[in-house]
Short mmCIF file of the C-alpha atoms (twelve columns), coordinates in Angstrom:
data_MODEL
# 
_entry.id   MODEL 
# 
loop_
_atom_site.group_PDB 
_atom_site.id 
_atom_site.type_symbol 
_atom_site.label_atom_id 
_atom_site.label_alt_id 
_atom_site.label_comp_id 
_atom_site.label_asym_id 
_atom_site.label_seq_id 
_atom_site.Cartn_x 
_atom_site.Cartn_y 
_atom_site.Cartn_z 
_atom_site.pdbx_PDB_model_num 
ATOM 1   C CA . UNK A 1   291.140 178.921 94.788  1 
ATOM 2   C CA . UNK A 2   288.013 181.052 95.675  1 
ATOM 3   C CA . UNK A 3   284.749 178.712 97.229  1 
ATOM 4   C CA . UNK A 4   282.515 179.648 93.706  1 
ATOM 5   C CA . UNK A 5   284.875 178.624 91.846  1 
ATOM 6   C CA . UNK A 6   285.142 175.059 93.440  1 
ATOM 7   C CA . UNK A 7   281.521 174.853 93.553  1 
ATOM 8   C CA . UNK A 8   281.499 174.860 90.153  1 
ATOM 9   C CA . UNK A 9   283.942 172.761 89.006  1 
ATOM 10  C CA . UNK A 10  282.158 169.944 91.440  1 
ATOM 11  C CA . UNK A 11  278.773 170.768 90.340  1 
ATOM 12  C CA . UNK A 12  276.728 167.733 90.499  1 
ATOM 13  C CA . UNK A 13  274.724 169.089 87.020  1 
ATOM 14  C CA . UNK A 14  278.207 168.516 85.371  1 
ATOM 15  C CA . UNK A 15  281.509 167.218 85.236  1 
ATOM 16  C CA . UNK A 16  284.621 168.897 84.165  1 
ATOM 17  C CA . UNK A 17  284.894 167.172 80.725  1 
ATOM 18  C CA . UNK A 18  281.765 169.257 79.984  1 
ATOM 19  C CA . UNK A 19  282.756 172.436 81.680  1 
ATOM 20  C CA . UNK A 20  286.326 172.875 80.117  1 
ATOM 21  C CA . UNK A 21  284.615 171.423 77.095  1 
ATOM 22  C CA . UNK A 22  281.449 173.823 76.455  1 
ATOM 23  C CA . UNK A 23  283.983 177.100 77.610  1 
ATOM 24  C CA . UNK A 24  286.869 175.606 75.206  1 
ATOM 25  C CA . UNK A 25  283.804 176.175 72.192  1 
ATOM 26  C CA . UNK A 26  282.802 179.901 73.356  1 
ATOM 27  C CA . UNK A 27  286.506 181.226 74.305  1 
ATOM 28  C CA . UNK A 28  287.004 179.868 70.556  1 
ATOM 29  C CA . UNK A 29  283.815 180.997 69.000  1 
ATOM 30  C CA . UNK A 30  284.487 183.928 70.203  1 
ATOM 31  C CA . UNK A 31  288.106 184.839 69.023  1 
ATOM 32  C CA . UNK A 32  287.164 183.300 65.618  1 
ATOM 33  C CA . UNK A 33  284.177 185.159 64.334  1 
ATOM 34  C CA . UNK A 34  285.849 188.535 64.424  1 
ATOM 35  C CA . UNK A 35  289.208 187.507 63.897  1 
ATOM 36  C CA . UNK A 36  289.804 188.529 60.233  1 
ATOM 37  C CA . UNK A 37  291.839 185.067 60.056  1 
ATOM 38  C CA . UNK A 38  288.981 183.023 59.045  1 
ATOM 39  C CA . UNK A 39  287.275 181.113 61.288  1 
ATOM 40  C CA . UNK A 40  289.790 178.141 61.669  1 
ATOM 41  C CA . UNK A 41  292.957 179.666 60.352  1 
ATOM 42  C CA . UNK A 42  292.557 182.082 63.530  1 
ATOM 43  C CA . UNK A 43  294.808 179.566 65.042  1 
ATOM 44  C CA . UNK A 44  297.727 180.600 63.124  1 
ATOM 45  C CA . UNK A 45  297.782 184.260 64.406  1 
ATOM 46  C CA . UNK A 46  300.289 184.986 66.836  1 
ATOM 47  C CA . UNK A 47  298.158 186.911 69.497  1 
ATOM 48  C CA . UNK A 48  295.768 183.572 68.974  1 
ATOM 49  C CA . UNK A 49  296.724 181.899 72.399  1 
ATOM 50  C CA . UNK A 50  296.856 184.992 74.903  1 
ATOM 51  C CA . UNK A 51  293.106 186.244 74.208  1 
ATOM 52  C CA . UNK A 52  291.864 182.833 73.826  1 
ATOM 53  C CA . UNK A 53  293.019 182.073 77.619  1 
ATOM 54  C CA . UNK A 54  291.695 185.668 78.273  1 
ATOM 55  C CA . UNK A 55  288.832 184.322 76.496  1 
ATOM 56  C CA . UNK A 56  288.326 181.332 78.402  1 
ATOM 57  C CA . UNK A 57  289.525 182.835 82.502  1 
ATOM 58  C CA . UNK A 58  286.137 185.746 81.850  1 
ATOM 59  C CA . UNK A 59  284.095 182.477 80.358  1 
ATOM 60  C CA . UNK A 60  284.813 180.660 83.378  1 
ATOM 61  C CA . UNK A 61  284.103 183.761 85.563  1 
ATOM 62  C CA . UNK A 62  280.995 184.545 84.375  1 
ATOM 63  C CA . UNK A 63  279.843 180.973 84.218  1 
ATOM 64  C CA . UNK A 64  280.723 180.310 88.087  1 
ATOM 65  C CA . UNK A 65  279.232 183.071 88.706  1 
ATOM 66  C CA . UNK A 66  275.841 182.287 86.984  1 
ATOM 67  C CA . UNK A 67  276.321 178.711 88.760  1 
ATOM 68  C CA . UNK A 68  276.759 180.875 92.082  1 
ATOM 69  C CA . UNK A 69  273.393 182.624 91.835  1 
ATOM 70  C CA . UNK A 70  271.747 180.315 91.059  1 
ATOM 71  C CA . UNK A 71  272.783 176.781 93.814  1 
ATOM 72  C CA . UNK A 72  271.481 180.301 95.838  1 
ATOM 73  C CA . UNK A 73  268.080 180.178 94.380  1 
ATOM 74  C CA . UNK A 74  267.804 176.005 95.543  1 
ATOM 75  C CA . UNK A 75  268.171 176.913 98.395  1 
ATOM 76  C CA . UNK A 76  266.012 179.695 99.005  1 
ATOM 77  C CA . UNK A 77  262.566 177.717 100.999 1 
ATOM 78  C CA . UNK A 78  259.626 177.152 98.028  1 
ATOM 79  C CA . UNK A 79  257.273 180.042 99.045  1 
ATOM 80  C CA . UNK A 80  260.629 182.300 98.544  1 
ATOM 81  C CA . UNK A 81  261.521 181.793 95.392  1 
ATOM 82  C CA . UNK A 82  257.704 182.765 93.999  1 
ATOM 83  C CA . UNK A 83  257.879 186.401 95.282  1 
ATOM 84  C CA . UNK A 84  258.344 189.261 93.300  1 
ATOM 85  C CA . UNK A 85  261.489 189.473 95.570  1 
ATOM 86  C CA . UNK A 86  263.718 186.883 94.778  1 
ATOM 87  C CA . UNK A 87  262.558 186.663 91.400  1 
ATOM 88  C CA . UNK A 88  263.857 189.840 90.625  1 
ATOM 89  C CA . UNK A 89  267.399 189.801 92.479  1 
ATOM 90  C CA . UNK A 90  267.704 186.486 90.731  1 
ATOM 91  C CA . UNK A 91  267.135 187.895 87.487  1 
ATOM 92  C CA . UNK A 92  269.549 190.876 88.310  1 
ATOM 93  C CA . UNK A 93  272.215 188.565 89.618  1 
ATOM 94  C CA . UNK A 94  272.127 186.156 87.276  1 
ATOM 95  C CA . UNK A 95  271.715 188.073 83.956  1 
ATOM 96  C CA . UNK A 96  272.351 191.656 84.711  1 
ATOM 97  C CA . UNK A 97  275.381 191.409 86.558  1 
ATOM 98  C CA . UNK A 98  276.940 189.229 83.917  1 
ATOM 99  C CA . UNK A 99  276.684 191.087 81.362  1 
ATOM 100 C CA . UNK A 100 277.581 194.320 82.851  1 
ATOM 101 C CA . UNK A 101 280.555 192.391 83.404  1 
ATOM 102 C CA . UNK A 102 280.685 191.297 80.341  1 
ATOM 103 C CA . UNK A 103 280.483 194.847 78.979  1 
ATOM 104 C CA . UNK A 104 283.920 196.193 81.320  1 
ATOM 105 C CA . UNK A 105 286.154 193.554 80.405  1 
ATOM 106 C CA . UNK A 106 284.831 194.130 76.673  1 
ATOM 107 C CA . UNK A 107 285.816 198.172 77.101  1 
ATOM 108 C CA . UNK A 108 288.899 197.226 78.766  1 
ATOM 109 C CA . UNK A 109 290.162 194.935 76.032  1 
ATOM 110 C CA . UNK A 110 289.279 196.973 73.163  1 
ATOM 111 C CA . UNK A 111 290.404 200.001 75.332  1 
ATOM 112 C CA . UNK A 112 294.010 197.875 75.306  1 
ATOM 113 C CA . UNK A 113 293.422 197.254 71.005  1 
ATOM 114 C CA . UNK A 114 292.828 201.337 70.863  1 
ATOM 115 C CA . UNK A 115 289.944 200.689 69.098  1 
ATOM 116 C CA . UNK A 116 286.607 201.422 70.158  1 
ATOM 117 C CA . UNK A 117 283.717 199.470 70.620  1 
ATOM 118 C CA . UNK A 118 281.439 201.250 68.947  1 
ATOM 119 C CA . UNK A 119 283.066 200.963 66.411  1 
ATOM 120 C CA . UNK A 120 283.647 196.618 66.009  1 
ATOM 121 C CA . UNK A 121 281.227 194.329 65.403  1 
ATOM 122 C CA . UNK A 122 281.397 193.275 69.068  1 
ATOM 123 C CA . UNK A 123 277.605 194.108 69.799  1 
ATOM 124 C CA . UNK A 124 276.796 192.482 66.374  1 
ATOM 125 C CA . UNK A 125 278.241 189.223 66.521  1 
ATOM 126 C CA . UNK A 126 279.540 189.027 69.819  1 
ATOM 127 C CA . UNK A 127 277.355 190.411 72.893  1 
ATOM 128 C CA . UNK A 128 274.347 188.751 70.855  1 
ATOM 129 C CA . UNK A 129 276.397 185.126 71.601  1 
ATOM 130 C CA . UNK A 130 276.896 186.499 74.759  1 
ATOM 131 C CA . UNK A 131 273.545 187.001 75.812  1 
ATOM 132 C CA . UNK A 132 272.585 183.981 74.500  1 
ATOM 133 C CA . UNK A 133 274.828 181.638 76.203  1 
ATOM 134 C CA . UNK A 134 273.829 183.315 79.301  1 
ATOM 135 C CA . UNK A 135 270.137 183.044 79.254  1 
ATOM 136 C CA . UNK A 136 270.858 178.736 77.882  1 
ATOM 137 C CA . UNK A 137 273.187 178.889 80.900  1 
ATOM 138 C CA . UNK A 138 270.601 180.199 83.723  1 
ATOM 139 C CA . UNK A 139 268.131 178.192 81.886  1 
ATOM 140 C CA . UNK A 140 270.063 174.954 81.998  1 
ATOM 141 C CA . UNK A 141 270.331 175.624 85.835  1 
ATOM 142 C CA . UNK A 142 266.379 176.352 86.642  1 
ATOM 143 C CA . UNK A 143 265.141 172.974 84.981  1 
ATOM 144 C CA . UNK A 144 268.353 171.286 86.647  1 
ATOM 145 C CA . UNK A 145 268.032 172.390 89.875  1 
ATOM 146 C CA . UNK A 146 264.151 171.673 89.463  1 
ATOM 147 C CA . UNK A 147 264.795 168.279 88.979  1 
ATOM 148 C CA . UNK A 148 267.259 167.702 91.549  1 
ATOM 149 C CA . UNK A 149 264.857 169.308 94.033  1 
ATOM 150 C CA . UNK A 150 262.224 166.622 93.004  1 
ATOM 151 C CA . UNK A 151 265.482 163.734 93.862  1 
ATOM 152 C CA . UNK A 152 265.903 165.879 97.154  1 
ATOM 153 C CA . UNK A 153 262.703 165.632 98.244  1 
ATOM 154 C CA . UNK A 154 261.963 162.039 97.576  1 
ATOM 155 C CA . UNK A 155 265.051 161.276 99.472  1 
ATOM 156 C CA . UNK A 156 263.415 163.181 102.846 1 
ATOM 157 C CA . UNK A 157 260.677 161.267 102.129 1 
ATOM 158 C CA . UNK A 158 261.995 157.480 102.164 1 
ATOM 159 C CA . UNK A 159 264.887 158.588 103.655 1 
ATOM 160 C CA . UNK A 160 264.005 157.123 107.426 1 
ATOM 161 C CA . UNK A 161 261.860 154.043 106.038 1 
ATOM 162 C CA . UNK A 162 265.067 152.969 103.492 1 
ATOM 163 C CA . UNK A 163 267.663 153.212 106.627 1 
ATOM 164 C CA . UNK A 164 264.932 150.974 109.418 1 
ATOM 165 C CA . UNK A 165 264.877 148.204 106.634 1 
ATOM 166 C CA . UNK A 166 268.479 148.633 105.740 1 
ATOM 167 C CA . UNK A 167 268.995 148.056 109.160 1 
ATOM 168 C CA . UNK A 168 266.736 145.338 109.564 1 
ATOM 169 C CA . UNK A 169 268.583 143.983 106.567 1 
ATOM 170 C CA . UNK A 170 271.891 143.721 108.477 1 
ATOM 171 C CA . UNK A 171 270.437 142.499 111.257 1 
ATOM 172 C CA . UNK A 172 268.890 138.891 109.339 1 
ATOM 173 C CA . UNK A 173 272.180 138.608 107.915 1 
ATOM 174 C CA . UNK A 174 274.120 138.556 110.811 1 
ATOM 175 C CA . UNK A 175 271.490 136.223 112.733 1 
ATOM 176 C CA . UNK A 176 271.450 133.803 110.245 1 
ATOM 177 C CA . UNK A 177 275.600 134.375 109.872 1 
ATOM 178 C CA . UNK A 178 275.816 133.571 113.003 1 
ATOM 179 C CA . UNK A 179 273.645 130.669 113.114 1 
ATOM 180 C CA . UNK A 180 275.535 128.742 110.093 1 
ATOM 181 C CA . UNK A 181 278.062 129.603 112.445 1 
ATOM 182 C CA . UNK A 182 277.039 127.281 115.630 1 
ATOM 183 C CA . UNK A 183 276.069 125.143 113.232 1 
ATOM 184 C CA . UNK A 184 279.400 124.222 111.359 1 
ATOM 185 C CA . UNK A 185 280.858 120.872 112.424 1 
ATOM 186 C CA . UNK A 186 283.474 120.362 115.267 1 
ATOM 187 C CA . UNK A 187 285.983 119.529 112.720 1 
ATOM 188 C CA . UNK A 188 286.727 122.366 109.479 1 
ATOM 189 C CA . UNK A 189 288.427 119.494 107.290 1 
ATOM 190 C CA . UNK A 190 286.535 119.640 103.737 1 
ATOM 191 C CA . UNK A 191 283.522 122.144 105.824 1 
ATOM 192 C CA . UNK A 192 282.582 124.288 102.919 1 
ATOM 193 C CA . UNK A 193 283.023 127.804 104.727 1 
ATOM 194 C CA . UNK A 194 282.531 129.445 102.225 1 
ATOM 195 C CA . UNK A 195 278.878 128.841 102.136 1 
ATOM 196 C CA . UNK A 196 278.618 131.491 105.472 1 
ATOM 197 C CA . UNK A 197 280.949 134.125 104.058 1 
ATOM 198 C CA . UNK A 198 284.452 132.603 105.251 1 
ATOM 199 C CA . UNK A 199 287.261 131.691 103.223 1 
ATOM 200 C CA . UNK A 200 291.163 129.906 103.509 1 
ATOM 201 C CA . UNK A 201 292.578 133.233 103.657 1 
ATOM 202 C CA . UNK A 202 290.478 134.858 106.560 1 
ATOM 203 C CA . UNK A 203 292.465 134.987 109.924 1 
ATOM 204 C CA . UNK A 204 291.472 132.365 112.232 1 
ATOM 205 C CA . UNK A 205 293.651 133.396 115.528 1 
ATOM 206 C CA . UNK A 206 295.693 135.750 116.640 1 
ATOM 207 C CA . UNK A 207 298.092 134.589 119.030 1 
ATOM 208 C CA . UNK A 208 301.642 135.804 121.254 1 
ATOM 209 C CA . UNK A 209 303.965 133.599 120.821 1 
ATOM 210 C CA . UNK A 210 307.156 134.781 122.128 1 
ATOM 211 C CA . UNK A 211 308.613 137.836 120.809 1 
ATOM 212 C CA . UNK A 212 306.432 138.214 118.313 1 
ATOM 213 C CA . UNK A 213 302.273 138.034 116.971 1 
ATOM 214 C CA . UNK A 214 301.192 134.959 115.012 1 
ATOM 215 C CA . UNK A 215 298.105 135.328 112.647 1 
ATOM 216 C CA . UNK A 216 297.319 131.930 111.847 1 
ATOM 217 C CA . UNK A 217 294.707 131.255 108.986 1 
ATOM 218 C CA . UNK A 218 291.878 128.603 108.273 1 
ATOM 219 C CA . UNK A 219 294.032 127.502 105.701 1 
ATOM 220 C CA . UNK A 220 296.748 126.932 108.182 1 
ATOM 221 C CA . UNK A 221 299.412 129.142 107.102 1 
ATOM 222 C CA . UNK A 222 301.076 131.707 109.880 1 
ATOM 223 C CA . UNK A 223 302.225 135.076 109.558 1 
ATOM 224 C CA . UNK A 224 304.643 136.472 111.714 1 
ATOM 225 C CA . UNK A 225 304.461 140.753 112.721 1 
ATOM 226 C CA . UNK A 226 305.481 143.110 115.196 1 
ATOM 227 C CA . UNK A 227 302.082 144.693 115.714 1 
ATOM 228 C CA . UNK A 228 300.600 144.885 118.860 1 
ATOM 229 C CA . UNK A 229 297.121 142.509 119.392 1 
ATOM 230 C CA . UNK A 230 295.032 145.357 120.537 1 
ATOM 231 C CA . UNK A 231 296.473 147.022 117.003 1 
ATOM 232 C CA . UNK A 232 295.492 144.337 115.052 1 
ATOM 233 C CA . UNK A 233 292.287 144.056 116.909 1 
ATOM 234 C CA . UNK A 234 290.838 147.150 116.126 1 
ATOM 235 C CA . UNK A 235 291.139 146.193 112.259 1 
ATOM 236 C CA . UNK A 236 288.803 142.845 113.033 1 
ATOM 237 C CA . UNK A 237 285.353 142.920 112.428 1 
ATOM 238 C CA . UNK A 238 283.565 142.644 116.129 1 
ATOM 239 C CA . UNK A 239 280.930 139.990 114.935 1 
ATOM 240 C CA . UNK A 240 283.668 137.317 114.663 1 
ATOM 241 C CA . UNK A 241 286.551 137.906 116.339 1 
ATOM 242 C CA . UNK A 242 286.970 138.327 119.750 1 
ATOM 243 C CA . UNK A 243 289.929 139.131 122.038 1 
ATOM 244 C CA . UNK A 244 289.534 136.251 124.915 1 
ATOM 245 C CA . UNK A 245 292.629 138.275 127.169 1 
ATOM 246 C CA . UNK A 246 295.367 140.096 126.276 1 
ATOM 247 C CA . UNK A 247 297.384 137.607 124.101 1 
ATOM 248 C CA . UNK A 248 295.065 136.000 121.928 1 
ATOM 249 C CA . UNK A 249 291.977 136.676 118.951 1 
ATOM 250 C CA . UNK A 250 289.399 134.232 117.639 1 
ATOM 251 C CA . UNK A 251 287.483 133.978 115.229 1 
ATOM 252 C CA . UNK A 252 284.064 132.762 116.046 1 
ATOM 253 C CA . UNK A 253 284.246 129.501 113.700 1 
ATOM 254 C CA . UNK A 254 287.263 128.281 115.065 1 
ATOM 255 C CA . UNK A 255 285.596 128.322 118.417 1 
ATOM 256 C CA . UNK A 256 283.148 125.322 119.471 1 
ATOM 257 C CA . UNK A 257 282.577 125.696 122.673 1 
ATOM 258 C CA . UNK A 258 283.772 127.745 126.175 1 
ATOM 259 C CA . UNK A 259 283.945 125.473 129.748 1 
ATOM 260 C CA . UNK A 260 282.403 127.602 131.919 1 
ATOM 261 C CA . UNK A 261 283.845 128.934 134.532 1 
ATOM 262 C CA . UNK A 262 285.302 126.321 136.795 1 
ATOM 263 C CA . UNK A 263 286.813 125.794 140.408 1 
ATOM 264 C CA . UNK A 264 289.721 127.822 139.436 1 
ATOM 265 C CA . UNK A 265 287.497 130.638 137.282 1 
ATOM 266 C CA . UNK A 266 288.972 130.564 134.643 1 
ATOM 267 C CA . UNK A 267 287.102 129.583 131.304 1 
ATOM 268 C CA . UNK A 268 288.821 127.313 128.785 1 
ATOM 269 C CA . UNK A 269 287.710 126.859 125.129 1 
ATOM 270 C CA . UNK A 270 287.043 124.133 123.185 1 
ATOM 271 C CA . UNK A 271 288.363 124.927 119.581 1 
ATOM 272 C CA . UNK A 272 287.380 123.109 116.389 1 
ATOM 273 C CA . UNK A 273 290.324 120.590 114.632 1 
ATOM 274 C CA . UNK A 274 292.540 121.688 113.088 1 
ATOM 275 C CA . UNK A 275 292.933 124.363 115.923 1 
ATOM 276 C CA . UNK A 276 292.663 121.801 119.289 1 
ATOM 277 C CA . UNK A 277 296.083 121.738 118.570 1 
ATOM 278 C CA . UNK A 278 296.691 125.382 120.249 1 
ATOM 279 C CA . UNK A 279 297.019 124.465 124.306 1 
ATOM 280 C CA . UNK A 280 299.006 127.322 125.890 1 
ATOM 281 C CA . UNK A 281 296.998 128.971 128.298 1 
ATOM 282 C CA . UNK A 282 296.766 132.180 126.618 1 
ATOM 283 C CA . UNK A 283 295.755 130.750 123.531 1 
ATOM 284 C CA . UNK A 284 292.424 129.244 125.291 1 
ATOM 285 C CA . UNK A 285 291.569 130.534 128.363 1 
ATOM 286 C CA . UNK A 286 289.022 133.812 128.707 1 
ATOM 287 C CA . UNK A 287 290.721 136.376 130.982 1 
ATOM 288 C CA . UNK A 288 288.446 137.010 134.550 1 
ATOM 289 C CA . UNK A 289 287.785 140.622 133.006 1 
ATOM 290 C CA . UNK A 290 286.612 139.650 129.362 1 
ATOM 291 C CA . UNK A 291 284.938 136.593 130.368 1 
ATOM 292 C CA . UNK A 292 281.125 138.638 130.704 1 
ATOM 293 C CA . UNK A 293 281.295 140.428 127.837 1 
ATOM 294 C CA . UNK A 294 283.075 136.902 125.707 1 
ATOM 295 C CA . UNK A 295 279.453 135.213 127.119 1 
ATOM 296 C CA . UNK A 296 277.297 137.508 125.559 1 
ATOM 297 C CA . UNK A 297 279.167 138.165 122.402 1 
ATOM 298 C CA . UNK A 298 279.434 134.467 122.588 1 
ATOM 299 C CA . UNK A 299 275.520 133.405 122.684 1 
ATOM 300 C CA . UNK A 300 274.767 136.551 120.313 1 
# 
């Protein structure tokens, strides 16, 4: 599909339903007003479907072309849009070229019908309707572009401050979230975790058990998978989860505190109830390689 047709069908100015409604009505009008079968009786014509599709294709080409010309105009800087050269180019390409294209198509159509275009009523009705449509379409895109330029200008003006404010809001939410986690009691039994945005279906920890990976949830349920710890960790929030060693991941709420590096240079976690039954070294010990990163993460 040509790019200009893709741009037309995906235009921000109208939906596809609106596009094909307008094009369908125009194609039907062009066919019905000179058919001789009557405005509604034309659907009974044996050539109705073929001529209708032909008109629809021609109308789509003209509309998508005019849409592309108006997009070109919208991309020009303001001082260029107001210049005589650009305005002349716009009038030529947006009005004159589509009209000439329609005239060529009409000549071919009436040539196939072996009926002279001059002897037909084409210039009495069809041509006037097409001219009106071309001017109306250009007028629509001109005002649509003007409105869109105003919106884009406002977005560019306030984009920096909006991004800064959103970043600050996310930072404050993170601080409040972590503060509430640190203030949670040592026992989570009966504690309303929804206040800090955590529910019972959230993952509390993930650890390796023999040949399987166990996912342990805050409601005490477990699931088993063959996925690797690393793959699971990639899908978890780095704010809430930390891989303490190659065999275990913990949610921050599951960790009450840590003992600090002991004489054996091993950092042991103190887990909140009901996770304090996890006593294996793989479930409690922070690896030396991860100790500094874990300490920074836990003390944020």
